[in-house]
mmCIF file as gemmi writes it, N, C-alpha and C atoms, coordinates in Angstrom:
data_model
loop_
_atom_site.group_PDB
_atom_site.id
_atom_site.type_symbol
_atom_site.label_atom_id
_atom_site.label_alt_id
_atom_site.label_comp_id
_atom_site.label_asym_id
_atom_site.label_entity_id
_atom_site.label_seq_id
_atom_site.pdbx_PDB_ins_code
_atom_site.Cartn_x
_atom_site.Cartn_y
_atom_site.Cartn_z
_atom_site.occupancy
_atom_site.B_iso_or_equiv
_atom_site.pdbx_formal_charge
_atom_site.auth_seq_id
_atom_site.auth_asym_id
_atom_site.pdbx_PDB_model_num
ATOM 1 N N . MET Axp A 1 ? 64.086 144.644 -4.263 1 0 ? 1 A 1
ATOM 2 C CA . MET Axp A 1 ? 65.16 144.987 -5.173 1 0 ? 1 A 1
ATOM 3 C C . MET Axp A 1 ? 64.796 146.264 -5.924 1 0 ? 1 A 1
ATOM 4 N N . ILE Axp A 2 ? 65.751 147.161 -6.034 1 0 ? 2 A 1
ATOM 5 C CA . ILE Axp A 2 ? 65.545 148.399 -6.781 1 0 ? 2 A 1
ATOM 6 C C . ILE Axp A 2 ? 66.166 148.236 -8.155 1 0 ? 2 A 1
ATOM 7 N N . ARG Axp A 3 ? 65.356 148.453 -9.164 1 0 ? 3 A 1
ATOM 8 C CA . ARG Axp A 3 ? 65.851 148.341 -10.539 1 0 ? 3 A 1
ATOM 9 C C . ARG Axp A 3 ? 66.059 149.724 -11.114 1 0 ? 3 A 1
ATOM 10 N N . PHE Axp A 4 ? 67.118 149.87 -11.896 1 0 ? 4 A 1
ATOM 11 C CA . PHE Axp A 4 ? 67.423 151.145 -12.523 1 0 ? 4 A 1
ATOM 12 C C . PHE Axp A 4 ? 66.257 151.62 -13.378 1 0 ? 4 A 1
ATOM 13 N N . GLU Axp A 5 ? 65.634 150.695 -14.102 1 0 ? 5 A 1
ATOM 14 C CA . GLU Axp A 5 ? 64.536 151.061 -14.992 1 0 ? 5 A 1
ATOM 15 C C . GLU Axp A 5 ? 63.385 151.678 -14.209 1 0 ? 5 A 1
ATOM 16 N N . ASP Axp A 6 ? 63.079 151.124 -13.034 1 0 ? 6 A 1
ATOM 17 C CA . ASP Axp A 6 ? 62.001 151.67 -12.203 1 0 ? 6 A 1
ATOM 18 C C . ASP Axp A 6 ? 62.331 153.083 -11.742 1 0 ? 6 A 1
ATOM 19 N N . ASN Axp A 7 ? 63.565 153.277 -11.298 1 0 ? 7 A 1
ATOM 20 C CA . ASN Axp A 7 ? 63.984 154.6 -10.844 1 0 ? 7 A 1
ATOM 21 C C . ASN Axp A 7 ? 64.004 155.594 -11.993 1 0 ? 7 A 1
ATOM 22 N N . GLN Axp A 8 ? 64.389 155.132 -13.179 1 0 ? 8 A 1
ATOM 23 C CA . GLN Axp A 8 ? 64.416 156.001 -14.35 1 0 ? 8 A 1
ATOM 24 C C . GLN Axp A 8 ? 63 156.475 -14.685 1 0 ? 8 A 1
ATOM 25 N N . ILE Axp A 9 ? 62.033 155.587 -14.606 1 0 ? 9 A 1
ATOM 26 C CA . ILE Axp A 9 ? 60.647 155.947 -14.889 1 0 ? 9 A 1
ATOM 27 C C . ILE Axp A 9 ? 60.14 156.928 -13.839 1 0 ? 9 A 1
ATOM 28 N N . ARG Axp A 10 ? 60.44 156.672 -12.56 1 0 ? 10 A 1
ATOM 29 C CA . ARG Axp A 10 ? 60.02 157.591 -11.497 1 0 ? 10 A 1
ATOM 30 C C . ARG Axp A 10 ? 60.644 158.967 -11.695 1 0 ? 10 A 1
ATOM 31 N N . LEU Axp A 11 ? 61.93 158.993 -12.044 1 0 ? 11 A 1
ATOM 32 C CA . LEU Axp A 11 ? 62.61 160.26 -12.268 1 0 ? 11 A 1
ATOM 33 C C . LEU Axp A 11 ? 61.963 161.013 -13.412 1 0 ? 11 A 1
ATOM 34 N N . LYS Axp A 12 ? 61.667 160.312 -14.503 1 0 ? 12 A 1
ATOM 35 C CA . LYS Axp A 12 ? 61.002 160.954 -15.638 1 0 ? 12 A 1
ATOM 36 C C . LYS Axp A 12 ? 59.648 161.513 -15.223 1 0 ? 12 A 1
ATOM 37 N N . ASN Axp A 13 ? 58.897 160.752 -14.449 1 0 ? 13 A 1
ATOM 38 C CA . ASN Axp A 13 ? 57.579 161.221 -14.019 1 0 ? 13 A 1
ATOM 39 C C . ASN Axp A 13 ? 57.689 162.442 -13.115 1 0 ? 13 A 1
ATOM 40 N N . ASN Axp A 14 ? 58.675 162.462 -12.229 1 0 ? 14 A 1
ATOM 41 C CA . ASN Axp A 14 ? 58.838 163.581 -11.31 1 0 ? 14 A 1
ATOM 42 C C . ASN Axp A 14 ? 59.38 164.83 -11.987 1 0 ? 14 A 1
ATOM 43 N N . LEU Axp A 15 ? 60.197 164.66 -13.012 1 0 ? 15 A 1
ATOM 44 C CA . LEU Axp A 15 ? 60.834 165.807 -13.653 1 0 ? 15 A 1
ATOM 45 C C . LEU Axp A 15 ? 60.077 166.317 -14.869 1 0 ? 15 A 1
ATOM 46 N N . ASN Axp A 16 ? 59.1 165.593 -15.32 1 0 ? 16 A 1
ATOM 47 C CA . ASN Axp A 16 ? 58.5 165.896 -16.611 1 0 ? 16 A 1
ATOM 48 C C . ASN Axp A 16 ? 57.705 167.189 -16.65 1 0 ? 16 A 1
ATOM 49 N N . HIS Axp A 17 ? 57.819 168.015 -15.646 1 0 ? 17 A 1
ATOM 50 C CA . HIS Axp A 17 ? 57.171 169.32 -15.652 1 0 ? 17 A 1
ATOM 51 C C . HIS Axp A 17 ? 58.123 170.327 -16.29 1 0 ? 17 A 1
ATOM 52 N N . GLY Axp A 18 ? 57.945 170.584 -17.568 1 0 ? 18 A 1
ATOM 53 C CA . GLY Axp A 18 ? 58.79 171.548 -18.263 1 0 ? 18 A 1
ATOM 54 C C . GLY Axp A 18 ? 59.903 170.916 -19.07 1 0 ? 18 A 1
ATOM 55 N N . GLU Axp A 19 ? 60.201 169.647 -18.85 1 0 ? 19 A 1
ATOM 56 C CA . GLU Axp A 19 ? 61.229 168.972 -19.628 1 0 ? 19 A 1
ATOM 57 C C . GLU Axp A 19 ? 60.556 168.054 -20.644 1 0 ? 19 A 1
ATOM 58 N N . THR Axp A 20 ? 61.152 167.973 -21.794 1 0 ? 20 A 1
ATOM 59 C CA . THR Axp A 20 ? 60.635 167.055 -22.792 1 0 ? 20 A 1
ATOM 60 C C . THR Axp A 20 ? 61.269 165.687 -22.608 1 0 ? 20 A 1
ATOM 61 N N . ARG Axp A 21 ? 60.653 164.686 -23.18 1 0 ? 21 A 1
ATOM 62 C CA . ARG Axp A 21 ? 61.231 163.341 -23.12 1 0 ? 21 A 1
ATOM 63 C C . ARG Axp A 21 ? 62.612 163.332 -23.751 1 0 ? 21 A 1
ATOM 64 N N . LYS Axp A 22 ? 62.767 164.117 -24.818 1 0 ? 22 A 1
ATOM 65 C CA . LYS Axp A 22 ? 64.059 164.171 -25.504 1 0 ? 22 A 1
ATOM 66 C C . LYS Axp A 22 ? 65.141 164.718 -24.562 1 0 ? 22 A 1
ATOM 67 N N . THR Axp A 23 ? 64.83 165.771 -23.837 1 0 ? 23 A 1
ATOM 68 C CA . THR Axp A 23 ? 65.797 166.361 -22.908 1 0 ? 23 A 1
ATOM 69 C C . THR Axp A 23 ? 66.222 165.348 -21.85 1 0 ? 23 A 1
ATOM 70 N N . LEU Axp A 24 ? 65.244 164.668 -21.268 1 0 ? 24 A 1
ATOM 71 C CA . LEU Axp A 24 ? 65.561 163.676 -20.238 1 0 ? 24 A 1
ATOM 72 C C . LEU Axp A 24 ? 66.337 162.502 -20.814 1 0 ? 24 A 1
ATOM 73 N N . SER Axp A 25 ? 65.952 162.069 -22.012 1 0 ? 25 A 1
ATOM 74 C CA . SER Axp A 25 ? 66.654 160.958 -22.654 1 0 ? 25 A 1
ATOM 75 C C . SER Axp A 25 ? 68.103 161.328 -22.932 1 0 ? 25 A 1
ATOM 76 N N . GLU Axp A 26 ? 68.336 162.54 -23.44 1 0 ? 26 A 1
ATOM 77 C CA . GLU Axp A 26 ? 69.707 162.981 -23.721 1 0 ? 26 A 1
ATOM 78 C C . GLU Axp A 26 ? 70.534 163.058 -22.447 1 0 ? 26 A 1
ATOM 79 N N . LEU Axp A 27 ? 69.932 163.514 -21.365 1 0 ? 27 A 1
ATOM 80 C CA . LEU Axp A 27 ? 70.645 163.607 -20.098 1 0 ? 27 A 1
ATOM 81 C C . LEU Axp A 27 ? 70.978 162.214 -19.559 1 0 ? 27 A 1
ATOM 82 N N . ILE Axp A 28 ? 70.005 161.329 -19.533 1 0 ? 28 A 1
ATOM 83 C CA . ILE Axp A 28 ? 70.195 159.981 -19.007 1 0 ? 28 A 1
ATOM 84 C C . ILE Axp A 28 ? 71.205 159.192 -19.826 1 0 ? 28 A 1
ATOM 85 N N . ASN Axp A 29 ? 71.238 159.426 -21.141 1 0 ? 29 A 1
ATOM 86 C CA . ASN Axp A 29 ? 72.127 158.68 -22.029 1 0 ? 29 A 1
ATOM 87 C C . ASN Axp A 29 ? 73.433 159.415 -22.329 1 0 ? 29 A 1
ATOM 88 N N . CYS Axp A 30 ? 73.768 160.419 -21.513 1 0 ? 30 A 1
ATOM 89 C CA . CYS Axp A 30 ? 75.026 161.183 -21.618 1 0 ? 30 A 1
ATOM 90 C C . CYS Axp A 30 ? 75.193 161.855 -22.978 1 0 ? 30 A 1
ATOM 91 N N . LYS Axp A 31 ? 74.109 162.288 -23.564 1 0 ? 31 A 1
ATOM 92 C CA . LYS Axp A 31 ? 74.177 163.009 -24.84 1 0 ? 31 A 1
ATOM 93 C C . LYS Axp A 31 ? 74.189 164.514 -24.617 1 0 ? 31 A 1
ATOM 94 N N . SER Axp A 32 ? 73.842 164.95 -23.409 1 0 ? 32 A 1
ATOM 95 C CA . SER Axp A 32 ? 73.885 166.367 -23.063 1 0 ? 32 A 1
ATOM 96 C C . SER Axp A 32 ? 74.352 166.497 -21.623 1 0 ? 32 A 1
ATOM 97 N N . SER Axp A 33 ? 74.789 167.687 -21.276 1 0 ? 33 A 1
ATOM 98 C CA . SER Axp A 33 ? 75.267 167.955 -19.923 1 0 ? 33 A 1
ATOM 99 C C . SER Axp A 33 ? 74.132 168.474 -19.052 1 0 ? 33 A 1
ATOM 100 N N . MET Axp A 34 ? 74.29 168.283 -17.769 1 0 ? 34 A 1
ATOM 101 C CA . MET Axp A 34 ? 73.286 168.751 -16.827 1 0 ? 34 A 1
ATOM 102 C C . MET Axp A 34 ? 73.456 170.236 -16.561 1 0 ? 34 A 1
ATOM 103 N N . SER Axp A 35 ? 72.372 170.969 -16.667 1 0 ? 35 A 1
ATOM 104 C CA . SER Axp A 35 ? 72.395 172.397 -16.361 1 0 ? 35 A 1
ATOM 105 C C . SER Axp A 35 ? 72.16 172.59 -14.859 1 0 ? 35 A 1
ATOM 106 N N . PRO Axp A 36 ? 72.511 173.752 -14.337 1 0 ? 36 A 1
ATOM 107 C CA . PRO Axp A 36 ? 72.217 174.015 -12.921 1 0 ? 36 A 1
ATOM 108 C C . PRO Axp A 36 ? 70.716 173.897 -12.614 1 0 ? 36 A 1
ATOM 109 N N . GLU Axp A 37 ? 69.885 174.343 -13.542 1 0 ? 37 A 1
ATOM 110 C CA . GLU Axp A 37 ? 68.438 174.252 -13.337 1 0 ? 37 A 1
ATOM 111 C C . GLU Axp A 37 ? 67.986 172.793 -13.243 1 0 ? 37 A 1
ATOM 112 N N . MET Axp A 38 ? 68.53 171.949 -14.115 1 0 ? 38 A 1
ATOM 113 C CA . MET Axp A 38 ? 68.187 170.53 -14.084 1 0 ? 38 A 1
ATOM 114 C C . MET Axp A 38 ? 68.706 169.896 -12.803 1 0 ? 38 A 1
ATOM 115 N N . ALA Axp A 39 ? 69.883 170.299 -12.337 1 0 ? 39 A 1
ATOM 116 C CA . ALA Axp A 39 ? 70.429 169.769 -11.087 1 0 ? 39 A 1
ATOM 117 C C . ALA Axp A 39 ? 69.513 170.094 -9.912 1 0 ? 39 A 1
ATOM 118 N N . VAL Axp A 40 ? 68.956 171.293 -9.912 1 0 ? 40 A 1
ATOM 119 C CA . VAL Axp A 40 ? 68.015 171.671 -8.855 1 0 ? 40 A 1
ATOM 120 C C . VAL Axp A 40 ? 66.78 170.784 -8.915 1 0 ? 40 A 1
ATOM 121 N N . ARG Axp A 41 ? 66.249 170.573 -10.113 1 0 ? 41 A 1
ATOM 122 C CA . ARG Axp A 41 ? 65.048 169.732 -10.254 1 0 ? 41 A 1
ATOM 123 C C . ARG Axp A 41 ? 65.329 168.286 -9.835 1 0 ? 41 A 1
ATOM 124 N N . ILE Axp A 42 ? 66.453 167.747 -10.285 1 0 ? 42 A 1
ATOM 125 C CA . ILE Axp A 42 ? 66.79 166.373 -9.917 1 0 ? 42 A 1
ATOM 126 C C . ILE Axp A 42 ? 67.033 166.275 -8.411 1 0 ? 42 A 1
ATOM 127 N N . GLY Axp A 43 ? 67.695 167.281 -7.859 1 0 ? 43 A 1
ATOM 128 C CA . GLY Axp A 43 ? 67.922 167.298 -6.415 1 0 ? 43 A 1
ATOM 129 C C . GLY Axp A 43 ? 66.62 167.266 -5.633 1 0 ? 43 A 1
ATOM 130 N N . LYS Axp A 44 ? 65.651 168.06 -6.072 1 0 ? 44 A 1
ATOM 131 C CA . LYS Axp A 44 ? 64.355 168.066 -5.391 1 0 ? 44 A 1
ATOM 132 C C . LYS Axp A 44 ? 63.629 166.739 -5.576 1 0 ? 44 A 1
ATOM 133 N N . ALA Axp A 45 ? 63.678 166.181 -6.788 1 0 ? 45 A 1
ATOM 134 C CA . ALA Axp A 45 ? 62.972 164.925 -7.073 1 0 ? 45 A 1
ATOM 135 C C . ALA Axp A 45 ? 63.56 163.752 -6.301 1 0 ? 45 A 1
ATOM 136 N N . THR Axp A 46 ? 64.881 163.79 -6.063 1 0 ? 46 A 1
ATOM 137 C CA . THR Axp A 46 ? 65.548 162.669 -5.397 1 0 ? 46 A 1
ATOM 138 C C . THR Axp A 46 ? 65.926 162.975 -3.945 1 0 ? 46 A 1
ATOM 139 N N . LYS Axp A 47 ? 65.577 164.182 -3.488 1 0 ? 47 A 1
ATOM 140 C CA . LYS Axp A 47 ? 65.909 164.627 -2.127 1 0 ? 47 A 1
ATOM 141 C C . LYS Axp A 47 ? 67.411 164.556 -1.892 1 0 ? 47 A 1
ATOM 142 N N . THR Axp A 48 ? 68.166 165.034 -2.878 1 0 ? 48 A 1
ATOM 143 C CA . THR Axp A 48 ? 69.624 165.096 -2.793 1 0 ? 48 A 1
ATOM 144 C C . THR Axp A 48 ? 70.072 166.516 -3.104 1 0 ? 48 A 1
ATOM 145 N N . SER Axp A 49 ? 71.345 166.755 -3.01 1 0 ? 49 A 1
ATOM 146 C CA . SER Axp A 49 ? 71.901 168.083 -3.223 1 0 ? 49 A 1
ATOM 147 C C . SER Axp A 49 ? 72.133 168.361 -4.704 1 0 ? 49 A 1
ATOM 148 N N . PRO Axp A 50 ? 71.675 169.524 -5.199 1 0 ? 50 A 1
ATOM 149 C CA . PRO Axp A 50 ? 71.998 169.903 -6.575 1 0 ? 50 A 1
ATOM 150 C C . PRO Axp A 50 ? 73.505 170.015 -6.785 1 0 ? 50 A 1
ATOM 151 N N . ASP Axp A 51 ? 74.219 170.41 -5.725 1 0 ? 51 A 1
ATOM 152 C CA . ASP Axp A 51 ? 75.679 170.514 -5.809 1 0 ? 51 A 1
ATOM 153 C C . ASP Axp A 51 ? 76.31 169.174 -6.168 1 0 ? 51 A 1
ATOM 154 N N . SER Axp A 52 ? 75.781 168.099 -5.591 1 0 ? 52 A 1
ATOM 155 C CA . SER Axp A 52 ? 76.351 166.788 -5.876 1 0 ? 52 A 1
ATOM 156 C C . SER Axp A 52 ? 76.145 166.407 -7.34 1 0 ? 52 A 1
ATOM 157 N N . TRP Axp A 53 ? 74.998 166.764 -7.911 1 0 ? 53 A 1
ATOM 158 C CA . TRP Axp A 53 ? 74.731 166.464 -9.321 1 0 ? 53 A 1
ATOM 159 C C . TRP Axp A 53 ? 75.649 167.27 -10.228 1 0 ? 53 A 1
ATOM 160 N N . LEU Axp A 54 ? 75.849 168.544 -9.908 1 0 ? 54 A 1
ATOM 161 C CA . LEU Axp A 54 ? 76.746 169.365 -10.73 1 0 ? 54 A 1
ATOM 162 C C . LEU Axp A 54 ? 78.196 168.926 -10.569 1 0 ? 54 A 1
ATOM 163 N N . TYR Axp A 55 ? 78.58 168.481 -9.366 1 0 ? 55 A 1
ATOM 164 C CA . TYR Axp A 55 ? 79.933 167.965 -9.156 1 0 ? 55 A 1
ATOM 165 C C . TYR Axp A 55 ? 80.165 166.735 -10.028 1 0 ? 55 A 1
ATOM 166 N N . MET Axp A 56 ? 79.187 165.82 -10.028 1 0 ? 56 A 1
ATOM 167 C CA . MET Axp A 56 ? 79.336 164.621 -10.856 1 0 ? 56 A 1
ATOM 168 C C . MET Axp A 56 ? 79.414 164.984 -12.335 1 0 ? 56 A 1
ATOM 169 N N . GLN Axp A 57 ? 78.619 165.966 -12.764 1 0 ? 57 A 1
ATOM 170 C CA . GLN Axp A 57 ? 78.661 166.397 -14.159 1 0 ? 57 A 1
ATOM 171 C C . GLN Axp A 57 ? 80.023 166.983 -14.494 1 0 ? 57 A 1
ATOM 172 N N . SER Axp A 58 ? 80.574 167.816 -13.599 1 0 ? 58 A 1
ATOM 173 C CA . SER Axp A 58 ? 81.88 168.42 -13.867 1 0 ? 58 A 1
ATOM 174 C C . SER Axp A 58 ? 82.982 167.369 -13.922 1 0 ? 58 A 1
ATOM 175 N N . GLN Axp A 59 ? 82.891 166.344 -13.064 1 0 ? 59 A 1
ATOM 176 C CA . GLN Axp A 59 ? 83.874 165.266 -13.094 1 0 ? 59 A 1
ATOM 177 C C . GLN Axp A 59 ? 83.788 164.474 -14.395 1 0 ? 59 A 1
ATOM 178 N N . LEU Axp A 60 ? 82.583 164.237 -14.873 1 0 ? 60 A 1
ATOM 179 C CA . LEU Axp A 60 ? 82.4 163.533 -16.141 1 0 ? 60 A 1
ATOM 180 C C . LEU Axp A 60 ? 82.94 164.37 -17.295 1 0 ? 60 A 1
ATOM 181 N N . ASP Axp A 61 ? 82.636 165.669 -17.29 1 0 ? 61 A 1
ATOM 182 C CA . ASP Axp A 61 ? 83.133 166.565 -18.338 1 0 ? 61 A 1
ATOM 183 C C . ASP Axp A 61 ? 84.66 166.59 -18.352 1 0 ? 61 A 1
ATOM 184 N N . LEU Axp A 62 ? 85.263 166.651 -17.172 1 0 ? 62 A 1
ATOM 185 C CA . LEU Axp A 62 ? 86.723 166.667 -17.068 1 0 ? 62 A 1
ATOM 186 C C . LEU Axp A 62 ? 87.318 165.358 -17.57 1 0 ? 62 A 1
ATOM 187 N N . TRP Axp A 63 ? 86.673 164.244 -17.254 1 0 ? 63 A 1
ATOM 188 C CA . TRP Axp A 63 ? 87.16 162.95 -17.717 1 0 ? 63 A 1
ATOM 189 C C . TRP Axp A 63 ? 87.119 162.892 -19.237 1 0 ? 63 A 1
ATOM 190 N N . TYR Axp A 64 ? 85.996 163.31 -19.836 1 0 ? 64 A 1
ATOM 191 C CA . TYR Axp A 64 ? 85.894 163.32 -21.298 1 0 ? 64 A 1
ATOM 192 C C . TYR Axp A 64 ? 86.968 164.213 -21.918 1 0 ? 64 A 1
ATOM 193 N N . ALA Axp A 65 ? 87.203 165.372 -21.329 1 0 ? 65 A 1
ATOM 194 C CA . ALA Axp A 65 ? 88.22 166.288 -21.855 1 0 ? 65 A 1
ATOM 195 C C . ALA Axp A 65 ? 89.604 165.658 -21.787 1 0 ? 65 A 1
ATOM 196 N N . GLY Axp A 66 ? 89.872 164.907 -20.731 1 0 ? 66 A 1
ATOM 197 C CA . GLY Axp A 66 ? 91.167 164.254 -20.581 1 0 ? 66 A 1
ATOM 198 C C . GLY Axp A 66 ? 91.385 163.109 -21.552 1 0 ? 66 A 1
ATOM 199 N N . GLN Axp A 67 ? 90.318 162.586 -22.14 1 0 ? 67 A 1
ATOM 200 C CA . GLN Axp A 67 ? 90.425 161.489 -23.101 1 0 ? 67 A 1
ATOM 201 C C . GLN Axp A 67 ? 90.821 161.969 -24.492 1 0 ? 67 A 1
ATOM 202 N N . LYS Axp A 68 ? 90.631 163.267 -24.757 1 0 ? 68 A 1
ATOM 203 C CA . LYS Axp A 68 ? 90.954 163.814 -26.073 1 0 ? 68 A 1
ATOM 204 C C . LYS Axp A 68 ? 92.455 164.093 -26.169 1 0 ? 68 A 1
ATOM 205 N N . PRO Axp A 69 ? 93.055 163.71 -27.273 1 0 ? 69 A 1
ATOM 206 C CA . PRO Axp A 69 ? 94.477 164.037 -27.436 1 0 ? 69 A 1
ATOM 207 C C . PRO Axp A 69 ? 94.647 165.543 -27.659 1 0 ? 69 A 1
ATOM 208 N N . THR Axp A 70 ? 95.536 166.135 -26.912 1 0 ? 70 A 1
ATOM 209 C CA . THR Axp A 70 ? 95.796 167.571 -27.062 1 0 ? 70 A 1
ATOM 210 C C . THR Axp A 70 ? 97.292 167.813 -27.104 1 0 ? 70 A 1
ATOM 211 N N . GLU Axp A 71 ? 97.674 168.775 -27.904 1 0 ? 71 A 1
ATOM 212 C CA . GLU Axp A 71 ? 99.068 169.204 -27.948 1 0 ? 71 A 1
ATOM 213 C C . GLU Axp A 71 ? 99.13 170.603 -27.371 1 0 ? 71 A 1
ATOM 214 N N . VAL Axp A 72 ? 99.878 170.726 -26.284 1 0 ? 72 A 1
ATOM 215 C CA . VAL Axp A 72 ? 99.985 172.003 -25.603 1 0 ? 72 A 1
ATOM 216 C C . VAL Axp A 72 ? 101.444 172.312 -25.382 1 0 ? 72 A 1
ATOM 217 N N . GLU Axp A 73 ? 101.827 173.518 -25.709 1 0 ? 73 A 1
ATOM 218 C CA . GLU Axp A 73 ? 103.193 173.944 -25.472 1 0 ? 73 A 1
ATOM 219 C C . GLU Axp A 73 ? 103.303 174.424 -24.034 1 0 ? 73 A 1
ATOM 220 N N . GLU Axp A 74 ? 104.32 173.938 -23.328 1 0 ? 74 A 1
ATOM 221 C CA . GLU Axp A 74 ? 104.491 174.331 -21.94 1 0 ? 74 A 1
ATOM 222 C C . GLU Axp A 74 ? 104.918 175.785 -21.848 1 0 ? 74 A 1
ATOM 223 N N . PHE Axp A 75 ? 104.526 176.429 -20.749 1 0 ? 75 A 1
ATOM 224 C CA . PHE Axp A 75 ? 104.894 177.818 -20.514 1 0 ? 75 A 1
ATOM 225 C C . PHE Axp A 75 ? 106.358 177.976 -20.14 1 0 ? 75 A 1
ATOM 226 N N . GLY Axp A 76 ? 106.925 176.941 -19.561 1 0 ? 76 A 1
ATOM 227 C CA . GLY Axp A 76 ? 108.281 177.078 -19.037 1 0 ? 76 A 1
ATOM 228 C C . GLY Axp A 76 ? 108.22 177.663 -17.65 1 0 ? 76 A 1
ATOM 229 N N . ASN Axp A 77 ? 109.275 178.343 -17.248 1 0 ? 77 A 1
ATOM 230 C CA . ASN Axp A 77 ? 109.284 178.979 -15.916 1 0 ? 77 A 1
ATOM 231 C C . ASN Axp A 77 ? 108.519 180.283 -15.976 1 0 ? 77 A 1
ATOM 232 N N . VAL Axp A 78 ? 107.562 180.399 -15.104 1 0 ? 78 A 1
ATOM 233 C CA . VAL Axp A 78 ? 106.752 181.613 -15.038 1 0 ? 78 A 1
ATOM 234 C C . VAL Axp A 78 ? 106.943 182.227 -13.663 1 0 ? 78 A 1
ATOM 235 N N . ALA Axp A 79 ? 107.299 183.504 -13.663 1 0 ? 79 A 1
ATOM 236 C CA . ALA Axp A 79 ? 107.489 184.206 -12.403 1 0 ? 79 A 1
ATOM 237 C C . ALA Axp A 79 ? 106.14 184.697 -11.899 1 0 ? 79 A 1
ATOM 238 N N . LEU Axp A 80 ? 105.841 184.393 -10.664 1 0 ? 80 A 1
ATOM 239 C CA . LEU Axp A 80 ? 104.607 184.871 -10.063 1 0 ? 80 A 1
ATOM 240 C C . LEU Axp A 80 ? 104.867 186.192 -9.358 1 0 ? 80 A 1
ATOM 241 N N . ALA Axp A 81 ? 104.009 187.14 -9.597 1 0 ? 81 A 1
ATOM 242 C CA . ALA Axp A 81 ? 104.193 188.468 -8.982 1 0 ? 81 A 1
ATOM 243 C C . ALA Axp A 81 ? 103.648 188.515 -7.588 1 0 ? 81 A 1
């Protein structure tokens, strides 16, 4: 059985070159966004694509943005040149 806690510890051990515990904790607990540099490191540590990590981050960011109430005035009909 694979436990999340075990994988989290392995990830911390593999990434802890240059990252502080605080940085990793904020990333794991959704307190900060993943940078392209971090995506590359996580991709190498997990043998996955950095693109997939950044895609997931962008989807999460978009979801959070969609949860905020916003008032936007529509443009109406816009002629495309």
